[in-house]
BAKENU-80793 format. One record per residue (C-alpha): residue number from 0; x, y, z. Coordinates in Angstrom, 2 decimals, always signed. Example, Ala and Ser with C-alpha at 12.3 -4.5 7.8 and 13.67 -1.06 7.14 Angstrom:
BEGIN
(rec 0,(+12.30,-4.50,+7.80)),
(rec 1,(+13.67,-1.06,+7.14)),
//
This chain:
BEGIN
(rec 0,(+16.19,+13.94,-1.08)),
(rec 1,(+18.63,+12.42,-3.61)),
(rec 2,(+17.81,+12.73,-7.25)),
(rec 3,(+19.23,+9.93,-9.43)),
(rec 4,(+18.84,+9.59,-13.17)),
(rec 5,(+19.35,+6.87,-15.70)),
(rec 6,(+17.55,+4.54,-18.10)),
(rec 7,(+18.11,+1.81,-20.71)),
(rec 8,(+21.18,+1.61,-22.90)),
(rec 9,(+19.68,+3.23,-26.04)),
(rec 10,(+17.91,+6.10,-24.26)),
(rec 11,(+14.38,+5.07,-25.13)),
(rec 12,(+13.47,+4.59,-21.45)),
(rec 13,(+14.61,+7.16,-18.94)),
(rec 14,(+14.12,+7.43,-15.21)),
(rec 15,(+14.27,+10.20,-12.53)),
(rec 16,(+14.31,+8.71,-9.05)),
(rec 17,(+13.99,+10.84,-5.93)),
(rec 18,(+14.89,+8.91,-2.79)),
(rec 19,(+15.63,+9.85,+0.87)),
(rec 20,(+18.06,+6.82,+0.86)),
(rec 21,(+21.63,+7.53,-0.20)),
(rec 22,(+22.76,+4.83,-2.70)),
(rec 23,(+25.50,+3.73,-0.26)),
(rec 24,(+22.86,+3.22,+2.45)),
(rec 25,(+20.40,+1.33,+0.28)),
(rec 26,(+20.08,-2.45,+0.16)),
(rec 27,(+19.33,-3.57,-3.39)),
(rec 28,(+17.29,-6.74,-3.61)),
(rec 29,(+18.08,-9.72,-5.85)),
(rec 30,(+14.72,-11.47,-6.36)),
(rec 31,(+15.27,-15.22,-6.64)),
(rec 32,(+12.60,-15.93,-9.33)),
(rec 33,(+13.77,-17.33,-12.66)),
(rec 34,(+13.17,-14.11,-14.54)),
(rec 35,(+15.12,-11.95,-12.09)),
(rec 36,(+17.96,-14.41,-11.82)),
(rec 37,(+18.36,-14.41,-15.54)),
(rec 38,(+18.51,-10.63,-15.36)),
(rec 39,(+20.85,-10.48,-12.40)),
(rec 40,(+18.55,-7.94,-10.73)),
(rec 41,(+19.49,-5.47,-8.03)),
(rec 42,(+16.24,-3.72,-7.30)),
(rec 43,(+15.80,-0.56,-5.21)),
(rec 44,(+12.80,+1.31,-4.00)),
(rec 45,(+11.74,+3.90,-1.42)),
(rec 46,(+8.13,+4.14,-0.36)),
(rec 47,(+8.65,+7.80,+0.60)),
(rec 48,(+10.29,+8.65,-2.70)),
(rec 49,(+8.98,+9.04,-6.26)),
(rec 50,(+9.97,+7.70,-9.61)),
(rec 51,(+9.16,+8.92,-13.13)),
(rec 52,(+9.58,+6.42,-15.95)),
(rec 53,(+9.46,+8.16,-19.41)),
(rec 54,(+9.31,+6.19,-22.60)),
(rec 55,(+10.07,+8.07,-25.87)),
(rec 56,(+8.80,+5.34,-28.20)),
(rec 57,(+6.06,+3.19,-26.86)),
(rec 58,(+6.35,+0.74,-29.68)),
(rec 59,(+9.77,-0.16,-28.24)),
(rec 60,(+8.53,-0.82,-24.77)),
(rec 61,(+7.87,-4.47,-23.76)),
(rec 62,(+5.49,-4.84,-20.81)),
(rec 63,(+6.24,-8.42,-19.90)),
(rec 64,(+4.08,-10.30,-17.36)),
(rec 65,(+4.40,-13.83,-15.95)),
(rec 66,(+3.45,-15.83,-12.88)),
(rec 67,(+0.73,-14.08,-10.91)),
(rec 68,(+0.69,-11.12,-13.46)),
(rec 69,(+0.59,-8.58,-10.60)),
(rec 70,(+2.96,-6.17,-12.37)),
(rec 71,(+4.67,-5.47,-15.62)),
(rec 72,(+8.40,-5.78,-16.26)),
(rec 73,(+9.39,-2.82,-18.37)),
(rec 74,(+11.99,-3.79,-20.99)),
(rec 75,(+13.25,-1.79,-23.86)),
(rec 76,(+12.67,-3.72,-27.08)),
(rec 77,(+15.46,-1.89,-28.86)),
(rec 78,(+18.41,-2.52,-26.46)),
(rec 79,(+17.00,-5.21,-24.24)),
(rec 80,(+17.45,-3.57,-20.86)),
(rec 81,(+15.16,-4.37,-18.09)),
(rec 82,(+14.57,-1.02,-16.25)),
(rec 83,(+11.84,-1.49,-13.74)),
(rec 84,(+8.88,-3.46,-12.60)),
(rec 85,(+5.67,-1.41,-12.56)),
(rec 86,(+2.32,-2.17,-10.75)),
(rec 87,(-0.09,+0.33,-12.31)),
(rec 88,(-3.41,+1.72,-11.21)),
(rec 89,(-6.48,+1.20,-13.47)),
(rec 90,(-5.69,+4.37,-15.53)),
(rec 91,(-2.16,+3.02,-16.12)),
(rec 92,(-0.38,+6.22,-15.45)),
(rec 93,(+0.35,+5.98,-11.76)),
(rec 94,(+1.28,+3.11,-9.52)),
(rec 95,(+4.31,+1.65,-7.75)),
(rec 96,(+7.66,+0.43,-9.08)),
(rec 97,(+10.89,-1.08,-8.18)),
(rec 98,(+13.90,+0.09,-10.18)),
(rec 99,(+16.93,-1.78,-11.39)),
(rec 100,(+19.92,-0.04,-9.81)),
(rec 101,(+22.10,-1.04,-12.76)),
(rec 102,(+20.09,+1.40,-14.90)),
(rec 103,(+21.07,+4.38,-12.87)),
(rec 104,(+24.00,+6.55,-13.90)),
(rec 105,(+25.42,+6.35,-10.34)),
(rec 106,(+24.96,+2.53,-10.13)),
(rec 107,(+28.57,+2.03,-8.77)),
(rec 108,(+27.53,+3.77,-5.53)),
(rec 109,(+25.16,+0.93,-4.64)),
(rec 110,(+26.28,-2.12,-2.62)),
(rec 111,(+25.82,-5.65,-3.87)),
(rec 112,(+22.26,-6.98,-3.85)),
(rec 113,(+21.07,-9.28,-1.19)),
(rec 114,(+18.82,-12.27,-2.16)),
(rec 115,(+15.01,-11.84,-1.63)),
(rec 116,(+12.60,-14.72,-1.99)),
(rec 117,(+8.93,-13.94,-2.57)),
(rec 118,(+7.78,-17.49,-3.68)),
(rec 119,(+5.48,-18.00,-0.82)),
(rec 120,(+3.25,-14.87,-1.55)),
(rec 121,(-0.16,-15.11,-3.18)),
(rec 122,(-1.30,-12.31,-5.46)),
(rec 123,(-3.00,-10.35,-2.63)),
(rec 124,(-0.01,-10.48,-0.43)),
(rec 125,(+2.34,-9.56,-3.30)),
(rec 126,(+0.25,-6.51,-4.15)),
(rec 127,(+0.22,-5.45,-0.47)),
(rec 128,(+3.99,-5.77,-0.13)),
(rec 129,(+4.57,-3.82,-3.23)),
(rec 130,(+2.29,-0.89,-2.07)),
(rec 131,(+4.13,-0.96,+1.29)),
(rec 132,(+7.70,-1.09,-0.09)),
(rec 133,(+7.93,-0.02,-3.73)),
(rec 134,(+8.29,+3.59,-4.89)),
(rec 135,(+5.23,+5.65,-5.89)),
(rec 136,(+5.68,+5.98,-9.67)),
(rec 137,(+4.47,+7.54,-12.85)),
(rec 138,(+4.83,+5.84,-16.22)),
(rec 139,(+4.68,+8.29,-19.15)),
(rec 140,(+4.68,+6.99,-22.72)),
(rec 141,(+5.11,+9.78,-25.19)),
//
């Protein structure tokens, strides 16, 4: 298991990502929706890994939603970095996430992102794909 760390630019949001996939062997995804294209995303996930997202100041966390509203896009309000997309369970502490590889300290080890288009999915299909592909995750807001 590889342990990778990182977070937003100001340090308010930090991540610890455990993955069985070496960064050089991963295939980051560049979602083609308008939001992700504006952020030049390179998303990574491992359904057999785990991800902890810790937020020091919850007031500085934006949990942006759009479209089908099936997940939250976690953005630091202080420095503006989009760190991860999180699809939480009802208690809001556990769920699934996809992580922006550019937020990782070892981001240079990842290859270029490949385009991924999810426009044809309905809400049910989108949730099912995320549970199947995204990383089991915990969101901790201190």
